[in-house]
C-alpha positions as CSV (number, residue, x, y, z in Angstrom):
1,X,13.9,17.3,-29.5
2,X,13.5,13.6,-30.4
3,X,16.7,12.6,-28.6
4,X,15.6,14.2,-25.3
5,X,12.3,12.3,-25.5
6,X,14.1,9.1,-26.2
7,X,16.5,9.7,-23.3
8,X,13.5,10.3,-21.0
9,X,11.8,7.1,-22.2
10,X,15.0,5.1,-21.6
11,X,15.5,6.6,-18.1
12,X,11.9,5.8,-17.2
13,X,12.5,2.2,-18.4
14,X,15.7,1.8,-16.4
15,X,14.9,3.5,-13.2
16,X,11.2,2.9,-12.5
17,X,10.7,-0.8,-13.0
18,X,8.7,-1.8,-9.9
19,X,6.1,-4.4,-11.0
20,X,3.2,-6.0,-9.2
21,X,2.1,-9.6,-9.7
22,X,-1.3,-10.6,-8.2
23,X,-1.1,-13.8,-6.2
24,X,1.9,-15.9,-7.5
25,X,1.4,-18.0,-4.3
26,X,-2.4,-17.8,-4.0
27,X,-3.0,-21.5,-4.1
28,X,-0.6,-22.1,-1.1
29,X,-2.4,-19.4,0.9
30,X,-5.9,-21.0,0.5
31,X,-7.1,-22.9,3.5
32,X,-7.6,-22.5,7.2
33,X,-4.9,-20.9,9.3
34,X,-4.9,-21.0,13.1
35,X,-3.3,-18.2,15.1
36,X,-0.6,-19.9,17.1
37,X,1.7,-17.0,18.2
38,X,2.5,-13.3,17.8
39,X,5.3,-10.8,18.1
40,X,4.9,-7.2,19.2
41,X,7.8,-4.8,19.7
42,X,10.4,-7.5,19.9
43,X,8.5,-9.8,22.3
44,X,7.0,-13.1,21.3
45,X,4.2,-15.2,22.8
46,X,2.3,-18.4,22.0
47,X,-1.5,-18.2,21.8
48,X,-3.4,-17.9,23.9
49,X,-1.4,-15.3,25.7
50,X,-0.7,-11.7,26.5
51,X,2.5,-9.7,26.1
52,X,3.7,-7.7,29.1
53,X,4.0,-4.1,27.9
54,X,5.8,-1.2,29.6
55,X,3.9,1.6,31.3
56,X,2.7,4.4,29.0
57,X,1.9,2.3,26.0
58,X,-1.3,3.7,24.4
59,X,-4.6,1.7,24.8
60,X,-4.9,1.2,21.1
61,X,-1.6,-0.7,21.2
62,X,-2.6,-2.8,24.2
63,X,-5.4,-4.4,22.2
64,X,-2.8,-5.9,20.0
65,X,-0.8,-7.4,22.9
66,X,-2.9,-10.5,23.4
67,X,-4.3,-13.4,21.4
68,X,-7.0,-15.8,22.3
69,X,-7.4,-19.6,21.8
70,X,-9.1,-20.8,18.7
71,X,-8.6,-17.7,16.5
72,X,-8.2,-18.4,12.8
73,X,-8.6,-17.1,9.3
74,X,-10.1,-19.1,6.4
75,X,-8.9,-18.0,3.0
76,X,-10.8,-19.3,-0.1
77,X,-10.2,-18.6,-3.7
78,X,-12.8,-18.1,-6.4
79,X,-12.3,-17.5,-10.1
80,X,-11.9,-13.8,-9.9
81,X,-11.0,-13.1,-6.2
82,X,-10.4,-14.6,-2.8
83,X,-12.9,-14.5,0.1
84,X,-12.0,-14.8,3.8
85,X,-13.6,-15.3,7.2
86,X,-11.6,-14.5,10.3
87,X,-12.1,-14.2,14.1
88,X,-8.7,-12.8,14.9
89,X,-8.9,-9.9,17.3
90,X,-5.7,-8.4,16.0
91,X,-7.1,-7.9,12.5
92,X,-9.2,-4.7,12.8
93,X,-12.3,-5.3,10.7
94,X,-15.9,-4.4,11.3
95,X,-17.1,-7.6,9.7
96,X,-15.5,-11.0,10.0
97,X,-15.6,-11.6,6.2
98,X,-14.7,-10.0,2.9
99,X,-12.3,-10.4,0.1
100,X,-8.6,-10.8,0.0
101,X,-5.8,-10.4,-2.6
102,X,-2.1,-11.4,-2.5
103,X,0.3,-9.1,-4.3
104,X,4.0,-9.6,-4.9
105,X,6.0,-6.4,-5.4
106,X,9.4,-7.0,-7.0
107,X,12.0,-4.5,-8.0
108,X,13.3,-5.6,-11.5
109,X,16.7,-4.3,-12.4
110,X,16.7,-3.9,-16.1
111,X,20.4,-2.8,-16.4
112,X,21.8,-5.3,-13.8
113,X,24.1,-2.5,-12.6
114,X,22.2,-2.0,-9.3
115,X,21.4,-4.6,-6.7
116,X,17.9,-6.1,-7.0
117,X,15.5,-5.0,-4.2
118,X,14.0,-8.1,-2.5
119,X,10.4,-8.9,-3.2
120,X,7.7,-8.0,-0.7
121,X,4.5,-9.9,-0.4
122,X,1.3,-8.0,0.5
123,X,-2.1,-9.3,1.5
124,X,-5.0,-7.0,1.2
125,X,-8.2,-7.6,3.3
126,X,-11.2,-5.7,2.1
127,X,-13.9,-5.9,4.8
128,X,-17.4,-6.7,3.4
129,X,-19.0,-4.0,5.7
130,X,-16.3,-1.3,5.1
131,X,-15.0,-1.5,1.6
132,X,-13.6,2.0,1.7
133,X,-10.8,1.0,4.2
134,X,-8.9,-2.1,3.0
135,X,-6.2,-3.4,5.5
136,X,-2.8,-4.1,4.0
137,X,-0.3,-6.5,5.6
138,X,3.1,-7.8,4.7
139,X,3.1,-11.6,4.6
140,X,5.7,-14.3,4.6
141,X,4.9,-17.9,3.7
142,X,7.4,-20.5,5.0
143,X,9.2,-22.7,2.6
144,X,7.1,-25.7,3.7
145,X,4.0,-23.6,3.3
146,X,2.8,-24.5,6.8
147,X,3.5,-21.2,8.6
148,X,2.1,-17.8,7.5
149,X,3.3,-14.6,9.2
150,X,1.3,-11.5,8.5
151,X,2.7,-8.2,9.7
152,X,1.5,-4.7,10.2
153,X,2.7,-1.6,12.1
154,X,0.1,-0.1,14.5
155,X,0.1,3.0,16.5
156,X,-1.1,6.5,16.7
157,X,0.8,9.5,15.5
158,X,4.5,9.1,16.3
159,X,5.7,5.7,17.5
160,X,4.7,2.7,15.4
161,X,4.7,-0.8,16.8
162,X,5.3,-3.8,14.5
163,X,2.9,-6.7,15.1
164,X,3.4,-10.1,13.6
165,X,0.7,-12.7,13.6
166,X,2.0,-16.3,13.3
167,X,-0.5,-18.7,11.8
168,X,-0.2,-22.4,11.2
169,X,-1.9,-24.2,8.3
170,X,-4.7,-26.6,9.4
171,X,-5.5,-29.8,7.6
């Protein structure tokens, strides 16, 4: 009886080691980011601009196919959490402000017998007017910390369309 409990504990340790770390790069994310480009379904544009979409694309997707001039997001950091203000039409919020959190998910291979799964960075935007529906995006911060790409798949039931917003750090 004791040996089976020990085996279960060891298996749990070896095969379920996904860990979350809140904001290892939070300081680099703080600041004003201007929307300078976007990608949707394999096409890329500079902002302002609009992607040509094939016929039959649902209206909900069409709203993600354009970006306007002067859109940006301001990320601030307080002691316990981050706050944001944004005017980006491709971030579906009911209010232009709220709180944000950056999370890094990393697969840790305790036994070193399996390949390590690459880390994924997530940014969670929690709208101040609708706190029951936080929006989660993958994000990638360039090595020089001047370009931030946030990604999300959008769509209705069925086909999903990957949208990437490309932002540039402002001084």
